[in-house]
C-alpha positions in Angstrom: -18.2 3.3 -6.5 -16.0 5.2 -9.0 -17.8 8.0 -10.8 -16.6 9.4 -14.2 -15.1 12.9 -13.5 -17.3 15.8 -14.4 -16.0 17.2 -17.7 -17.9 20.5 -17.6 -16.3 22.3 -14.6 -15.9 26.0 -15.1 -12.6 27.2 -16.4 -13.1 30.7 -14.8 -14.7 30.0 -11.5 -13.7 27.7 -8.6 -16.5 25.7 -6.9 -15.5 24.3 -3.5 -17.7 22.0 -1.4 -17.6 21.2 2.3 -19.5 18.1 3.2 -20.2 17.3 6.9 -22.8 17.9 9.5 -22.2 21.1 11.3 -20.2 20.3 14.5 -16.9 21.3 16.0 -14.9 18.3 14.9 -15.6 19.2 11.2 -14.7 22.9 11.9 -16.7 24.7 9.3 -15.9 28.0 11.1 -12.4 27.8 9.6 -13.8 27.5 6.1 -16.1 30.5 6.8 -13.2 32.5 8.1 -11.2 31.6 5.0 -13.9 33.0 2.7 -14.0 36.2 4.7 -10.3 36.6 4.0 -10.6 35.9 0.3 -10.2 39.0 -1.8 -13.5 39.9 -3.5 -11.9 39.3 -6.9 -11.2 35.6 -6.2 -13.8 33.7 -8.2 -14.5 31.0 -5.6 -17.7 29.8 -4.0 -18.2 27.6 -1.0 -21.2 25.2 -0.8 -21.8 23.6 2.6 -23.8 20.4 2.7 -24.7 19.0 6.1 -27.3 19.1 8.9 -27.2 21.6 11.8 -26.0 19.5 14.7 -24.6 22.5 16.6 -27.0 25.4 16.7 -24.3 28.0 17.4 -22.3 26.8 14.3 -25.5 26.9 12.3 -26.0 30.5 13.3 -22.5 31.3 12.2 -23.1 29.6 8.8 -26.4 31.5 8.3 -24.6 34.8 9.1 -21.8 34.0 6.6 -24.4 33.2 3.9 -26.2 36.5 4.6 -22.9 38.4 4.4 -21.2 36.8 1.4 -23.0 35.7 -1.8 -20.0 33.3 -2.5 -21.1 31.1 0.5 -24.2 28.9 0.5 -25.6 26.3 2.9 -27.9 23.6 1.5 -28.4 21.6 4.7 -28.6 17.8 4.7 -29.0 16.1 1.3 -29.3 12.5 0.2 -26.1 10.6 -0.3 -26.4 10.1 -4.0 -27.1 13.8 -4.5 -24.1 14.7 -2.4 -21.8 12.4 -4.4 -22.9 14.1 -7.6 -22.3 17.6 -6.0 -18.8 16.5 -4.9 -18.2 15.2 -8.5 -19.2 18.6 -10.0 -17.0 20.6 -7.6 -13.4 21.6 -8.3 -12.3 20.8 -4.8 -13.6 19.3 -1.6 -12.7 21.3 1.5 -12.0 19.1 4.6 -11.4 21.5 7.5 -11.7 18.8 10.2 -9.8 19.1 13.5 -9.8 15.3 13.9 -10.7 12.5 11.5 -10.0 8.8 11.4 -10.2 8.8 7.7 -13.2 10.5 6.2 -15.5 8.6 3.8 -16.0 11.9 2.0 -12.3 12.0 1.1 -12.6 8.6 -0.5 -15.8 9.7 -2.3 -14.1 12.8 -3.6 -11.1 10.8 -4.9 -13.4 8.3 -6.6 -15.2 11.2 -8.3 -12.0 12.9 -9.7 -12.3 15.8 -7.2 -9.1 16.7 -5.3 -9.1 17.7 -1.6 -7.9 20.8 0.1 -7.7 19.6 3.7 -6.1 19.9 7.1 -2.8 18.3 7.8 -4.0 15.8 10.4 -3.7 12.1 10.8 -6.9 11.0 8.9 -6.1 13.1 5.9 -2.4 12.2 5.9 -3.3 8.5 6.0 -5.6 8.8 3.0 -3.8 11.4 0.9 -0.1 10.8 1.9 2.4 13.0 3.6 3.6 14.6 0.3 0.1 15.6 -0.9 0.3 19.3 -1.8 -3.2 20.4 -0.8 -2.8 20.7 3.0 -3.3 23.6 5.4 -2.8 23.5 9.1 -5.7 22.7 11.5 -7.6 25.9 12.2 -5.5 27.9 9.8 -8.1 30.0 7.9 -5.4 32.1 6.2 -3.7 28.9 4.9 -7.0 27.6 3.5 -7.8 31.0 1.9 -4.3 31.0 0.3 -4.9 27.5 -1.1 -8.3 28.4 -2.4 -7.0 31.6 -4.1 -4.1 29.6 -5.6 -6.5 26.9 -7.0 -8.8 29.6 -8.4 -6.0 31.6 -10.0 -3.5 29.0 -11.0 -5.2 26.2 -13.0 -1.8 24.4 -13.4 -1.6 24.0 -9.6 -5.2 22.8 -9.5 -4.4 20.3 -12.3 -1.5 19.0 -10.2 -3.9 18.4 -7.3 -6.2 16.5 -9.6 -3.3 14.3 -10.7 -2.3 13.6 -7.1 -5.9 12.7 -6.3 -6.1 10.4 -9.3 -3.0 8.5 -8.0 -4.4 8.2 -4.5 -7.8 7.1 -5.8 -6.3 3.8 -7.0 -5.7 3.0 -3.3 -9.3 3.5 -2.3 -11.1 1.1 -4.7 -12.9 -1.8 -3.0 -10.4 -4.2 -4.5 -7.4 -2.3 -3.3 -8.9 -1.9 0.2 -9.7 -5.7 0.4 -6.2 -6.5 -0.7 -4.8 -4.2 2.0 -7.0 -5.8 4.7 -6.0 -9.3 3.6 -2.3 -8.3 3.7 -2.7 -6.8 7.2 -4.4 -9.9 8.5 -1.8 -12.2 7.0 1.0 -10.1 8.5 -0.7 -10.2 11.9 -1.1 -14.0 11.7 2.5 -14.4 10.6 3.7 -12.1 13.5 1.6 -14.0 16.0 2.8 -17.4 14.7 6.4 -16.1 15.0 5.9 -15.1 18.6 4.4 -18.4 19.5 7.2 -20.4 18.0 9.7 -18.7 20.4 8.1 -20.3 23.4 
């Protein structure tokens, strides 16, 4: 469901959100490392929403929260609450090492919130190869640089928002239904063509 973009986002502070249960595939450690690299004068916070599935990662998150007031972990939250939190954030951070196409990316796009994410297949498929908000898998310095740029250069952040708006049109239920129908029709046509050759 499309949500109206939040109109009261701070003009001086960047709020980033990472949504995903704490496990290796989601790689929250890269996000934690990025915030350690951020200069203290970069006005950017990281809110982590997700349950502790990996106790060792949860310990690392707790240590990061204790060491840096810009990082907070809220644990698991209800879906509707999380969607509103994504809507209110300036960016969604997707640090995943592997992803088949994250629901949270579609939810961010449907909320008017752009993504800063890893350059891997799931994100590329949803955001497009030319999307400007990528960093390499496991590249904390690359994520830190993207966050600093978004915090300091609101024109670049606005360009991410515009890219996200264009991609959001592809993730509506109607657009997805049309894509599935087209894929099924193409598969049937291909199968029929192969059968006619025998």
